[in-house]
ROVEXKE-934365 format. One line per 10 residues: number of its first residue (from 1); their letters; for each residue x, y, z of C-alpha. Coordinates in pm, whole numbers, always signed. Each point is the difference from the previous one (the first is absolute). Example, Ala and Ser with C-alpha at 12.3 -4.5 7.8 and 13.67 -1.06 7.14 Angstrom:
BEGIN
1	AS	+1230/-450/+780 ~ +137/+344/-66
END
This chain:
BEGIN
1	MPEVRGKLWG	-739/+5722/+2812 ~ +131/+116/-336 ~ +305/-224/+45 ~ -206/-295/+63 ~ -189/+63/-288 ~ +292/+43/-210 ~ +139/-320/+101 ~ -330/-178/-50 ~ -39/+152/-377 ~ +380/-126/-57
11	AILALWMAPL	-96/-343/+101 ~ -296/-14/-211 ~ +213/+133/-301 ~ +282/-248/+76 ~ -285/-283/-31 ~ -121/+149/-305 ~ +325/+18/-178 ~ +110/-357/+71 ~ -170/-183/-225 ~ +135/+248/-241
21	IAVDISGRVV	+323/-157/+7 ~ +40/-162/-355 ~ +204/-242/-187 ~ +33/-84/-354 ~ -54/-398/-95 ~ +80/-189/-317 ~ -1/-391/-108 ~ -146/-221/-226 ~ -272/-242/-45 ~ +61/-316/-153
31	DYATGLGVSG	-190/-328/-113 ~ +58/-277/+252 ~ +21/-264/-239 ~ +219/+139/-262 ~ +186/+277/+203 ~ -63/+241/-269 ~ -119/+374/+36 ~ -381/+73/+16 ~ -116/+310/-179 ~ -317/+178/+57
41	AIVSVDNRAT	-8/-79/+383 ~ -176/+262/+208 ~ +218/+50/+314 ~ -133/+210/+264 ~ +137/+126/+374 ~ -203/+219/+208 ~ -225/+125/-268 ~ +287/+60/-232 ~ -5/-246/-322 ~ +213/-29/-303
51	TTDFDGRFTL	+30/-269/-268 ~ +281/-215/-90 ~ +196/+56/-340 ~ +71/-282/-268 ~ +250/-143/+219 ~ -219/-36/+318 ~ +199/+339/+167 ~ -173/+239/+221 ~ +60/+305/+228 ~ -221/+181/+263
61	TNIPEGEQII	+104/+338/+164 ~ -87/+179/+300 ~ -110/-345/+194 ~ -47/+72/+373 ~ +281/-169/+235 ~ -85/-288/+183 ~ -250/-320/-49 ~ -175/+43/-307 ~ -205/-248/-217 ~ +109/-47/-366
71	RVEHVAYEPF	-264/-138/-211 ~ +68/-120/-372 ~ -285/-109/-246 ~ -16/-125/-360 ~ -279/-154/-188 ~ +189/-334/-45 ~ +105/-24/+350 ~ -86/-59/+348 ~ -15/+305/+192 ~ +307/+80/+226
81	AEHIVFRGAE	-3/+172/+326 ~ +313/+17/+271 ~ +93/+189/+301 ~ +330/+157/-61 ~ +190/+231/+237 ~ +138/+311/-193 ~ +303/+221/+159 ~ +254/+227/-130 ~ +9/+243/-308 ~ -64/-287/-237
91	TSGINISLRP	-78/-385/-62 ~ +79/-174/-267 ~ +38/-377/-130 ~ -371/-79/+104 ~ -55/-321/-191 ~ -365/-122/-28 ~ -116/-347/-161 ~ -342/-20/-100 ~ -174/-333/-52 ~ -238/-68/-303
101	RVYSSDPVIS	-348/-9/+73 ~ -22/-362/-178 ~ +317/-146/-49 ~ +18/-362/+74 ~ -248/-230/+211 ~ +104/+121/+332 ~ +20/+377/+147 ~ +250/+102/+270 ~ -141/-58/+332 ~ +105/+310/+194
111	FARRNGRTRT	-7/-133/+336 ~ +238/+237/+136 ~ -111/+325/-101 ~ -289/+125/+196 ~ -77/+377/-71 ~ +317/+7/-170 ~ +239/-124/+290 ~ +210/-285/-8 ~ -15/-266/+249 ~ +334/-129/+201
121	LDSPEEIIAL	+17/-365/+70 ~ +182/-67/+341 ~ +13/-341/+4 ~ +7/-390/-202 ~ -358/-38/+145 ~ -141/+351/-128 ~ +147/-110/-344 ~ -141/-340/+0 ~ -363/+155/+98 ~ -11/+264/-251
131	ISSLPGVSVV	+120/-238/-282 ~ -290/-274/+82 ~ -247/+278/+30 ~ +28/+40/-389 ~ -262/-141/-230 ~ +81/-369/-107 ~ +338/+2/+201 ~ +41/-216/+292 ~ +337/-74/+205 ~ +147/-384/+44
141	QGDGEVGVSI	+169/+19/+348 ~ +74/-317/+201 ~ +354/-15/+150 ~ +156/+302/-67 ~ +11/+131/-322 ~ -270/+149/-175 ~ -102/-5/-353 ~ -287/+169/-219 ~ -263/-168/-187 ~ -219/+166/-285
151	RGSRPKDVLV	-315/-166/-112 ~ +115/-326/+180 ~ +331/+12/-199 ~ +313/-187/+193 ~ +223/+268/+161 ~ +268/-112/-232 ~ -169/+114/-291 ~ -49/+367/+141 ~ +225/+241/-112 ~ +90/+299/+276
161	VVDGVQQARN	+123/+302/-161 ~ +106/+290/+226 ~ +103/+361/-173 ~ +47/-188/-297 ~ +220/-278/+111 ~ -96/-373/-12 ~ +59/-130/+345 ~ +183/-305/+32 ~ -164/-337/+120 ~ +125/-218/+292
171	ARGFTDIASL	+125/-329/+28 ~ -399/-122/+6 ~ -35/+179/-338 ~ -224/+312/+95 ~ +91/+352/+127 ~ -41/+28/+382 ~ -207/+344/+58 ~ +49/-10/+371 ~ +393/+93/-54 ~ -55/+238/-268
181	PLSRIASIEV	+138/+332/+127 ~ -329/+212/-66 ~ -102/+320/+165 ~ -186/+273/-175 ~ -209/-154/-264 ~ -164/+231/-282 ~ -179/-280/-147 ~ -56/-364/-63 ~ -103/-104/-352 ~ -137/-375/-28
191	LTDGIPAEYA	+49/-143/-387 ~ -188/-342/-69 ~ -25/+53/-375 ~ +150/+242/-263 ~ +329/-56/+160 ~ +289/+213/-179 ~ +223/-207/-182 ~ +308/+75/+196 ~ -172/-230/+280 ~ -209/-229/-209
201	SIATGGVLII	+202/-332/+29 ~ +81/+39/+382 ~ -334/+103/+141 ~ -254/-237/-127 ~ -193/+1/+296 ~ -8/+386/+10 ~ +213/+329/+88 ~ -6/+191/+318 ~ +138/+340/-77 ~ +93/+216/+304
211	ETRRDEPDGA	+116/+343/-47 ~ +157/+202/+311 ~ +16/+382/+36 ~ +281/+166/-174 ~ -82/+358/+36 ~ -28/+30/+390 ~ +86/+327/+154 ~ +331/+42/+203 ~ -43/-111/+368 ~ +20/-285/+242
221	EISHRQASFA	-236/-241/+182 ~ -11/-258/+265 ~ -270/-248/+79 ~ -65/-247/+244 ~ -244/-296/-12 ~ -98/-234/+299 ~ -234/-279/-60 ~ -118/-335/+163 ~ +206/-330/+62 ~ +307/+226/+79
231	SSTTTGAMTF	-10/+150/-348 ~ +184/+310/-59 ~ +176/+239/-285 ~ +192/+294/+2 ~ +65/+197/-323 ~ +200/+326/-64 ~ +35/+180/-344 ~ +175/+326/-132 ~ -5/+181/-313 ~ +194/+322/-95
241	RPSRAVKLSA	+136/+124/-331 ~ +356/+147/-22 ~ -124/+174/-325 ~ -287/+53/-236 ~ +66/-290/-212 ~ +97/-260/+269 ~ -199/-136/+264 ~ +155/-281/+299 ~ -226/-196/+218 ~ +74/-264/+265
251	RSSFSSAKSD	-240/-217/+169 ~ +71/-259/+270 ~ -246/-251/+162 ~ +22/-251/+325 ~ -269/-240/+57 ~ -9/-274/+257 ~ -268/-231/+101 ~ -75/-299/+230 ~ -331/-69/-166 ~ -126/-261/+250
261	FPYQAGDTTA	-366/-23/+12 ~ -290/-244/+110 ~ -195/-193/-197 ~ -276/-263/-28 ~ +106/-358/+11 ~ -321/-223/+20 ~ -147/+87/+350 ~ +364/+155/+145 ~ +142/+308/-45 ~ +368/-44/-137
271	IRNNNRSDKR	+271/+249/-48 ~ +160/+52/-334 ~ +373/+43/+65 ~ +113/+172/-301 ~ +362/+65/+104 ~ +126/+352/+28 ~ +81/+196/-333 ~ +215/+301/-60 ~ +16/+190/-321 ~ +248/+316/-82
281	SIALSADYTA	+5/+203/-274 ~ +154/+279/-170 ~ -47/+171/-344 ~ +176/+293/-148 ~ -104/+165/-331 ~ +106/+309/-208 ~ -200/+150/-285 ~ +117/+236/-260 ~ -221/+219/-198 ~ +120/+274/-227
291	NNVTAWLSVS	-77/+105/-375 ~ -116/-335/-168 ~ +159/-242/+207 ~ -163/-180/+301 ~ +225/-242/+192 ~ -17/-205/+332 ~ +222/-213/+174 ~ -86/-217/+334 ~ +178/-249/+204 ~ -153/-195/+258
301	YYTLGEGMPG	+128/-247/+275 ~ -248/-206/+222 ~ +77/-273/+266 ~ -244/-253/+165 ~ -5/-260/+247 ~ -360/-178/+50 ~ -144/-320/+146 ~ -119/-275/-210 ~ -244/-157/+220 ~ -138/-255/-200
311	DIYHPLPTAR	-361/-92/+4 ~ -211/-66/+332 ~ +67/-386/-32 ~ +361/+34/-43 ~ +144/+285/+179 ~ +354/+91/-26 ~ +82/+238/+289 ~ +398/+41/-125 ~ -77/+26/-373 ~ +172/+310/-139
321	RKGDGLETAA	+7/+169/-326 ~ +294/+282/-25 ~ +132/+195/-272 ~ +67/+364/-191 ~ -34/+128/-316 ~ +150/+295/-200 ~ -174/+148/-291 ~ +153/+301/-220 ~ -231/+165/-258 ~ +38/+265/-247
331	RAAFELPLKF	-255/+152/-242 ~ +40/+295/-234 ~ -226/+128/-270 ~ +98/+261/-269 ~ -91/+142/-375 ~ +212/-86/-294 ~ +0/+219/-317 ~ -310/-41/-241 ~ -251/+3/+304 ~ +144/-370/+112
341	ASEIKASVGR	-44/-101/+360 ~ +218/-238/+158 ~ +21/-173/+358 ~ +285/-209/+157 ~ -56/-220/+290 ~ +255/-213/+168 ~ +26/-163/+352 ~ +216/-233/+185 ~ -124/-217/+284 ~ +123/-290/+246
351	AERHFYIPRP	-202/-162/+287 ~ +101/-297/+221 ~ -210/-193/+220 ~ +111/-251/+273 ~ -263/-246/+79 ~ +69/-211/+341 ~ -284/-253/+60 ~ +141/-261/+258 ~ -311/-188/-21 ~ -259/+60/-272
361	FVFVPVDAEH	-350/-180/-39 ~ +170/-241/-237 ~ +290/-99/+225 ~ +274/+101/-232 ~ +219/+293/+160 ~ +70/+298/-190 ~ +318/+222/+65 ~ +103/+209/-361 ~ +55/+327/-144 ~ -174/+72/-306
371	IIDKYSAQTT	+120/+287/-204 ~ -129/+180/-297 ~ +146/+292/-191 ~ -132/+168/-322 ~ +121/+265/-241 ~ -222/+164/-276 ~ +24/+268/-250 ~ -275/+155/-193 ~ -52/+274/-262 ~ -317/+129/-202
381	VSRAFGDFTG	-41/+237/-257 ~ -310/+144/-84 ~ -145/+267/-258 ~ -354/+139/-65 ~ -117/+4/-379 ~ -325/+171/-14 ~ -271/-213/+197 ~ +264/-271/+10 ~ +288/-69/+256 ~ +235/-254/-85
391	KLGVRWDEEG	+224/-163/+276 ~ +316/-229/-7 ~ +172/-155/+255 ~ +306/-234/+95 ~ +97/-166/+333 ~ +246/-225/+146 ~ -20/-203/+317 ~ +240/-195/+178 ~ -108/-205/+299 ~ +197/-224/+216
401	YAVENNLAPS	-108/-279/+277 ~ +221/-184/+251 ~ -49/-234/+289 ~ +272/-48/+275 ~ -154/-288/+194 ~ +165/-6/+358 ~ -85/-359/+105 ~ +49/-145/-341 ~ +278/+163/-217 ~ -49/-251/-268
411	RNIPREPRRI	-327/+144/-71 ~ +141/+341/-62 ~ -125/+174/-302 ~ +278/+225/-143 ~ -138/+327/-171 ~ -216/-102/-307 ~ -19/+302/-213 ~ -286/+55/-238 ~ +4/+307/-273 ~ -304/+115/-160
421	ASTWWQVDYH	+30/+257/-287 ~ -324/+143/-93 ~ -153/+244/-281 ~ -315/+172/-80 ~ -230/+224/-188 ~ -326/+154/+64 ~ -234/+237/-199 ~ -255/+223/+209 ~ -262/+197/-179 ~ -204/+275/+168
431	RVFGEATTVR	-247/+189/-192 ~ -282/+250/+115 ~ -293/+72/-201 ~ -152/+321/+76 ~ -7/+64/+357 ~ -201/-326/+89 ~ +161/-302/-144 ~ +324/-139/+101 ~ +139/-327/-180 ~ +336/-160/+119
441	AFSSARWDGN	+173/-343/-93 ~ +331/-136/+23 ~ +187/-320/-155 ~ +316/-135/+131 ~ +219/-300/-53 ~ +294/-109/+222 ~ +294/-243/-63 ~ +178/-178/+283 ~ +361/-195/-51 ~ +127/-233/+245
451	DELGFSRSIT	+338/-147/-14 ~ -143/-346/+120 ~ -364/+1/-69 ~ -20/+156/-370 ~ -244/+255/-99 ~ -339/+116/+108 ~ -252/+236/-155 ~ -254/+225/+137 ~ -311/+233/-180 ~ -236/+200/+115
461	AEGSIAQGIG	-279/+184/-147 ~ -253/+227/+172 ~ -246/+276/-67 ~ -275/+248/+124 ~ -266/+251/-64 ~ -116/+252/+194 ~ -313/+240/-40 ~ -77/+322/+206 ~ -361/+99/+40 ~ -9/+302/+184
471	KLSIALAGGY	+129/-101/+342 ~ -67/-351/-82 ~ +263/-225/-186 ~ -12/-382/-90 ~ +280/-193/-140 ~ +57/-370/-135 ~ +325/-153/+33 ~ +153/-347/-108 ~ +318/-167/-77 ~ +202/-316/-36
481	SEAHHFPEFA	+350/-123/+87 ~ +208/-277/-41 ~ +336/-45/+200 ~ +264/-295/+62 ~ +149/+36/+344 ~ +345/-172/+69 ~ +25/-226/+332 ~ +112/+205/+314 ~ +292/-87/+229 ~ -255/-154/+236
491	DLYWLRDAFA	-106/-247/-267 ~ +365/-96/-96 ~ +123/-35/+358 ~ -250/-61/+263 ~ +81/+195/+353 ~ -6/-278/+233 ~ +263/-185/-206 ~ +3/-285/+292 ~ -297/-164/-146 ~ -24/+106/-354
501	EGNPNLAPET	+170/+87/-318 ~ -53/+247/-293 ~ -56/-99/-339 ~ +219/+210/-260 ~ -165/-117/-299 ~ -335/+124/+87 ~ -204/+182/-335 ~ -133/+353/+25 ~ -376/+41/+98 ~ -223/+137/-238
511	AQRQHIRFSA	-280/+260/+111 ~ -254/+106/-219 ~ -236/+284/+131 ~ -293/+175/-144 ~ -286/+236/+156 ~ -246/+250/-104 ~ -101/+273/+255 ~ -301/+273/+20 ~ +20/+307/+193 ~ -182/+300/+74
521	GYRADWATVD	+55/+334/+209 ~ -178/+297/+108 ~ +195/+324/+109 ~ -166/+300/+184 ~ +143/+306/+205 ~ -126/-196/+310 ~ +17/-404/-150 ~ +200/-228/-150 ~ -136/-364/-96 ~ +190/-257/-168
531	IDCDFFARDF	-135/-360/-73 ~ +161/-258/-224 ~ -29/-393/-66 ~ +263/-211/-161 ~ -52/-346/-139 ~ +351/-180/-25 ~ +140/-306/-72 ~ +357/-152/+70 ~ +139/-348/-101 ~ +362/-127/+85
541	DSVIIWKRDF	+134/-279/-189 ~ +314/-211/+105 ~ -74/+113/+369 ~ +269/-93/+221 ~ -86/-195/+304 ~ +185/-167/+273 ~ -95/-363/+48 ~ +162/-270/+250 ~ +156/-285/-180 ~ +37/-364/+116
551	DGLYRPRNFS	+342/+79/+170 ~ -157/+271/+245 ~ +164/+278/-196 ~ -229/+268/-138 ~ +93/+108/-368 ~ -173/+240/-247 ~ -130/-68/-301 ~ -213/+152/-306 ~ -321/-167/+113 ~ -327/+148/-119
561	REETRGREDN	-233/+274/-116 ~ -167/+266/+217 ~ -340/+158/-111 ~ -106/+296/+193 ~ -323/+182/-71 ~ -99/+310/+189 ~ -170/+343/+31 ~ +85/+309/+208 ~ -248/+285/+79 ~ +117/+324/+155
571	IRLRLFEMFE	-214/+285/+101 ~ +148/+325/+149 ~ -182/+309/+122 ~ +126/+325/+125 ~ -182/+282/+145 ~ +109/+372/+87 ~ +347/-106/-4 ~ -36/-118/+333 ~ -181/-362/-10 ~ +116/-280/-168
581	LSWSNTVLSA	-155/-376/-50 ~ +118/-254/-249 ~ -139/-360/-13 ~ +207/-288/-211 ~ -116/-346/-85 ~ +235/-273/-154 ~ -166/-335/-103 ~ +209/-275/-111 ~ -39/-360/-147 ~ +346/-164/-37
591	IHRTPERAID	+66/-369/-46 ~ +238/-237/-142 ~ -11/-123/-352 ~ +245/-349/+27 ~ +26/-354/-129 ~ +7/-101/+377 ~ -354/-109/+52 ~ +36/+72/+394 ~ +54/+375/-20 ~ -161/+69/-349
601	SLWIPFRAPY	-256/+277/+4 ~ +40/+60/+389 ~ +64/+333/+147 ~ +341/+105/+9 ~ +121/+68/+347 ~ +2/+363/+166 ~ -231/+151/-247 ~ -284/+133/+196 ~ -334/-7/-213 ~ -94/+320/+121
611	EQKLSARFSH	+182/+315/+160 ~ -186/+338/+106 ~ +131/+290/+135 ~ -184/+334/+150 ~ +181/+315/+98 ~ -163/+329/+132 ~ +211/+313/+40 ~ -63/+354/+164 ~ +242/+279/+34 ~ -39/+367/+75
621	LGFSAGIDGR	+206/+261/+162 ~ +329/-205/+82 ~ -244/-291/+124 ~ -47/-329/-168 ~ -149/-347/+45 ~ -83/-318/-164 ~ -113/-362/+21 ~ +63/-278/-208 ~ -118/-332/-53 ~ +103/-303/-183
631	MLGKRYTLLA	-200/-317/-66 ~ +175/-303/-136 ~ -205/-353/-98 ~ +145/-338/+78 ~ +335/-105/-155 ~ +120/-371/-58 ~ +351/-72/+121 ~ +57/-325/-185 ~ +14/-108/-348 ~ -281/-253/+92
641	NTKWAEPYEI	-225/+254/+155 ~ -36/-205/+314 ~ +121/+286/+237 ~ -89/+362/-28 ~ +42/+334/+222 ~ -344/+126/+118 ~ -145/+335/-126 ~ +57/+322/+223 ~ -94/+326/+26 ~ +217/+286/+139
651	WDAFAEYRRP	-28/+367/+86 ~ +268/+269/+66 ~ -60/+354/+98 ~ +227/+295/+63 ~ -24/+372/+110 ~ +267/+267/-81 ~ +29/+360/+83 ~ +269/+244/-145 ~ +70/+374/+174 ~ +210/+201/-234
661	MGAIEPSLRL	+142/+264/+231 ~ +224/+200/-210 ~ +302/-182/-130 ~ -87/-282/+224 ~ -259/-267/-23 ~ -75/-235/+250 ~ -216/-294/-48 ~ -194/-276/+205 ~ -126/-347/-150 ~ -211/-277/+158
671	DAQNIFDEEY	-55/-327/-182 ~ -201/-305/+101 ~ +61/-310/-210 ~ -247/-296/+20 ~ -237/+220/+217 ~ -255/-277/+42 ~ +246/-276/+106 ~ -48/-259/-289 ~ +197/-328/-2 ~ +150/-49/-357
681	EILTNYPMPG	+281/-121/-186 ~ +163/+59/-281 ~ +189/-299/-74 ~ -101/-282/+183 ~ +93/-85/+376 ~ +180/+343/-19 ~ -298/+216/+232 ~ +31/+381/-68 ~ -40/+220/+298 ~ -323/+96/+167
691	RSWAITIKLE	-73/+373/+114 ~ +281/+213/-10 ~ +71/+374/+30 ~ +269/+262/-68 ~ +72/+348/+68 ~ +218/+219/-232 ~ +153/+329/+81 ~ +216/+209/-250 ~ +152/+332/+14 ~ +89/+194/-337
701	YKL	+193/+287/-48 ~ +17/+183/-375 ~ +225/+281/-77
END
């Protein structure tokens, strides 16, 4: 009996001593917008707290080993909370970016982080569904590639940025989000106004900024997703640190889909034959963090082979799009003497698409390769001067476009280079009066020079004031911007060159934007409520439109003026760190202003007069579930407003369970899309799938 009692007390003592295994941690807290250190921020872990020094650095000792929540608070910034696994005697190099409470017109949409955890995207379908659930954001998909629209903008006017690197546009002039090799997403930020100078002239329709996790612990994961219509995706990833300063990561993915589904055609049920698609991707990255230098290098490669089924009246059972793409990106941030901060970015990319359409609906066969390459380099220097922060930047881009026509070599287009040199300045002002009033403002100017189209200028001015009253805060923000956007290759050289030709003499489009936004928030220990209303106006002059001439060929020209007026409302409610409810409503009025009386004052095609989104989430003890609804109004599909796509309402749902078991964490996720089996179209004559299901099984291992 004494022996048993001794073993029992030994086990109890071991369990009691286990949490006492401690580590020391250190890191730095910086401003998300400027990259400069934030002084006076309170950093806490497991009831231990410290304050950052003048340069934003902190150290905490005797932190229990294992998974802990690190929290950061500052009167002028949004609170930060994140789960981090601490192992070993010391953990250093923890970099935390804080976002100002009121900086620009659009806060971060932290859809990916639920209770501090990061959501992993396991298939292109999940990427599309997640982005389309963001307020004011919709996707445009029909025959293969998928573009993003923000508040009714054209996909080619939206810039997509991943980890600070501007993503290349395809032959149609927009970024195909379905081909991005994304996995662990930390946050997605939607900028509709107050766009920073480095994006101003190339993001006249808004910016979609995606940040992936750079601080994943060592380990590996594998997952498989099986969905309706013979769709499946398998992914694998691995992360390890050969040293404290270096982290290496690798991720690969393979997805395959038949995607044939039934749809209603009048009184009969037909089969939508989408032709089989296969996508493969691999991404390698290396991170280096030591002293005052942070560097990152990534290489990604993908291949795709997908069907181009055409619309339901002109099926193309053998049409095919094949291609591959390679992109290398590098980014480094470091401190210079005299408290200057610098950042350097560079990227090289090349994408090739082979289009094979033996009998398209225009009865002109296509068999051609379209090749796009892009090289870019950028450097910025910033410094804080009291309440002001100044930033200077320069950038150089070279793009090339070529077409190899296998049916008519005489229509080949040799590589057409385009070079753009840019420079900009931006001044930020940030002042906290007392402990309750925050004023932020910035102004910027950018100049772009093109070797063929000349020079253009973009200017932006944005300001906001926020007042705290106990747990309540109210804010008012507004701004004006003007940008000149050079034509894309899609405007200069048309994709289907057999029945269209480009116009290299197009003038830049001019975009003028203004908005005013009111927001209010309430924060308590048990609830967080945010309400905002944004009134906006967007005008485009010299709009490029493709029109058919008397010889039957389509050609682009600077055609008219577009006027858009709208309002976006958002309500977000969070209770007990478990429940989350959000609602958004975007109302648009978008019309043409043109000398052509036949279409003057008519609605611009594909601009829905309203779009509402409702989302509900619950998460507790490893279980999470949610439902998302999207309601979209009637959209005209022709300039003459004689045809349209009907309104629709779509509801999706999911449930997920994660069960940590030491270093291993399995999870199971169930998804249901279009649960009420709604018949709808995003583009006319391109029906979307009805009710569908998906199941994802994942296994994660953390060292």
